[in-house]
PAZAPA-4460 file (N, C-alpha, C; in steps of 0.05 Angstrom, whole numbers, plus 32768, in hexadecimal, padded with zeros to 4 digits):
% residues 79
    n_x    n_y    n_z   ca_x   ca_y   ca_z    c_x    c_y    c_z   seq   type   mol
   8372   8092   7EEC   834E   809F   7EE9   834A   80BB   7EE3     1      M     A
   8335   80B9   7EE3   8329   80DA   7EE3   831A   80E2   7EF4     2      N     A
   831E   80F1   7F0C   8314   80FE   7F1B   8307   811B   7F18     3      D     A
   830C   8126   7EF5   8307   813C   7EF3   82E1   8142   7EF7     4      S     A
   82E0   8154   7F02   82C2   8163   7F06   82B4   8168   7EF0     5      I     A
   82A1   816B   7EE8   8298   8185   7ED5   827F   818D   7EE5     6      Y     A
   8281   81AA   7ED1   8268   81B8   7ED3   8262   81C4   7EC2     7      R     A
   8241   81D3   7EC3   823B   81DC   7EAE   8225   81E7   7EBD     8      S     A
   8218   8204   7EB2   8201   820D   7EAF   81F8   8211   7E96     9      E     A
   81D6   8213   7EA0   81CE   8228   7E93   81B4   8237   7E9C    10      K     A
   81A8   824C   7E7E   8193   8257   7E8E   8173   824C   7E8D    11      I     A
   8169   8258   7EA0   813F   8247   7EA6   8132   8261   7EAD    12      V     A
   811D   825D   7EA0   8107   8265   7EAD   8104   8265   7EC9    13      K     A
   80FB   826D   7EE1   80F5   826C   7EFB   80DF   8278   7EF7    14      I     A
   80C5   826F   7F15   80B9   8280   7F1B   80B7   827D   7F3F    15      R     A
   80C9   828B   7F46   80CA   8295   7F66   80A9   8295   7F76    16      I     A
   80B2   8279   7F91   809B   8279   7F93   8091   8289   7FB5    17      L     A
   809D   8293   7FBF   8098   82A0   7FD2   80AC   82B8   7FCC    18      K     A
   80A7   82CC   7FE1   80B3   82DF   7FE1   80CD   82D9   7FF6    19      D     A
   80EA   82E7   7FE3   8107   82E2   7FE5   8111   82F5   7FF8    20      V     A
   811C   82F0   800C   8133   830D   801B   8148   82F1   801D    21      F     A
   8163   8310   801D   817D   8309   801E   8186   8315   8033    22      W     A
   8199   830F   8035   81A2   832B   8054   81B7   8335   8041    23      E     A
   81BB   834E   8052   81D9   835D   8040   81D6   836C   8067    24      D     A
   81F7   836F   806A   81FE   8374   8080   81EA   8379   8091    25      W     A
   81E0   835A   8099   81D0   835F   80B8   81AC   835E   80AB    26      G     A
   81B2   836A   809B   818B   836B   8095   817D   835F   8082    27      T     A
   8165   8357   807E   815C   834D   8066   8152   8355   8054    28      L     A
   815E   8350   8039   814E   836A   802F   813F   8357   800F    29      R     A
   812C   835B   8007   8117   8347   7FFB   811E   834F   7FE1    30      K     A
   8121   8339   7FCA   8133   8344   7FBC   8125   832E   7FA3    31      V     A
   8103   831E   7FAA   80F4   8311   7F99   80D8   8314   7FA1    32      F     A
   80CE   8314   7FA4   80B1   831A   7FA5   80A0   82FB   7F93    33      K     A
   808F   82E9   7FA4   807B   82CF   7F9B   806A   82D7   7F7E    34      K     A
   8081   82C8   7F68   8074   82CB   7F5B   8081   82D7   7F3A    35      G     A
   8092   82E3   7F41   80A4   82E9   7F3A   80AB   82DB   7F1D    36      H     A
   80A8   82E7   7EFF   80BF   82CE   7EF6   80D4   82D8   7EEB    37      I     A
   80E6   82C5   7EE5   8107   82D7   7ED9   8110   82B8   7ED2    38      C     A
   812A   82D1   7EC0   813A   82B7   7EBD   8150   82AD   7ED4    39      K     A
   815F   8299   7EDA   816C   8296   7EDC   8187   827B   7ED5    40      A     A
   819C   8282   7EE6   81AD   8260   7EE2   81A9   8248   7EF9    41      R     A
   81A9   823B   7EE8   81B7   8215   7EF5   81C5   8216   7EEE    42      E     A
   81D7   820F   7F12   81F1   81F3   7F06   81E9   81DF   7F0D    43      T     A
   81FD   81DC   7EF8   8205   81B7   7EFD   821B   81AF   7F08    44      F     A
   822A   819A   7F13   8238   818C   7F1A   823D   816D   7F0E    45      L     A
   8247   8166   7EF5   8250   814B   7EF9   8230   8148   7EE7    46      D     A
   8221   815B   7ED9   8206   8151   7ED4   81E5   8149   7EE9    47      G     A
   81F0   815A   7F04   81DF   815E   7F15   81CA   8177   7F1D    48      E     A
   81C2   8181   7F19   81C2   81A0   7F23   81C5   81A0   7F46    49      S     A
   81CD   81AF   7F44   81DC   81B9   7F61   81D3   81D3   7F73    50      I     A
   81BA   81E1   7F58   81AC   8202   7F66   81AE   820F   7F4D    51      G     A
   8196   8221   7F55   81A0   8240   7F3D   81A6   8257   7F45    52      V     A
   81A9   8268   7F38   81AA   827E   7F40   81A5   829A   7F2C    53      S     A
   8198   82AC   7F4C   8181   82BF   7F30   818D   82D8   7F3D    54      A     A
   818A   82F4   7F29   819D   830D   7F2C   8173   8318   7F43    55      E     A
   8175   832B   7F57   8164   8341   7F63   814B   833C   7F47    56      S     A
   8134   8348   7F52   8127   835D   7F44   8123   836E   7F52    57      Q     A
   8127   8374   7F66   812B   8395   7F71   8145   83A2   7F65    58      F     A
   8160   8397   7F74   817F   8395   7F76   8184   8394   7F5B    59      Y     A
   8193   839D   7F41   819C   8397   7F2F   81BA   8396   7F38    60      E     A
   81C2   837E   7F2D   81DA   8374   7F2F   81E5   836A   7F4A    61      G     A
   81CE   8360   7F53   81C7   8358   7F74   81C9   8334   7F6B    62      V     A
   81D5   831E   7F67   81CB   8306   7F65   81D2   82F8   7F7D    63      S     A
   81C5   82DE   7F7D   81CF   82C1   7F8E   81C2   82B0   7F8C    64      D     A
   81C2   8293   7F9A   81B8   8282   7F91   8197   827E   7FAD    65      G     A
   818A   826F   7FA2   816F   8272   7FA7   8178   8250   7FB7    66      L     A
   8162   824F   7FB9   814D   8236   7FCE   8146   8224   7FC5    67      S     A
   813F   820E   7FC5   8132   81F8   7FBA   8119   8202   7FAF    68      D     A
   810B   8206   7FD0   80EE   820E   7FD4   80DF   822D   7FCC    69      D     A
   8100   8240   7FBC   80F5   8253   7FBD   80F4   8256   7F9F    70      E     A
   80F5   8247   7F8C   80EC   8248   7F75   80E2   823B   7F66    71      Y     A
   80D9   8231   7F57   80D6   821D   7F33   80DE   8224   7F1E    72      E     A
   80EE   8211   7F13   80F3   8211   7EF4   80DE   8213   7EE5    73      I     A
   80D8   8220   7ED0   80C6   821F   7ECE   80BC   8219   7EA7    74      I     A
   80D9   821D   7E95   80E9   821C   7E82   8103   8216   7E8B    75      E     A
   8110   820C   7E6F   8127   8218   7E62   812C   8226   7E4E    76      E     A
   8142   8239   7E4E   813F   8254   7E3D   8157   8259   7E2A    77      V     A
   814F   824C   7E12   8164   8249   7DFE   8178   8269   7E06    78      A     A
   819A   8265   7DFD   81A3   827A   7E05   81B2   8283   7DE3    79      E     A
***
């Protein structure tokens, strides 16, 4: 019996649907502005999408996951 789990990722272009804030040591920081378009990494587990993560448009090198209601995928990006 093979119980292995297959994880994969692809680069997508997303549109931010609302201002997004992440918590930083008790302070909420605005990390995306509504309408911003950027590249993100979509992660799959056994072929099913489990989430998207992206780097903040305001804080270089800072990235985290986005909730489903915070973005929409507008296209896949060839790597």
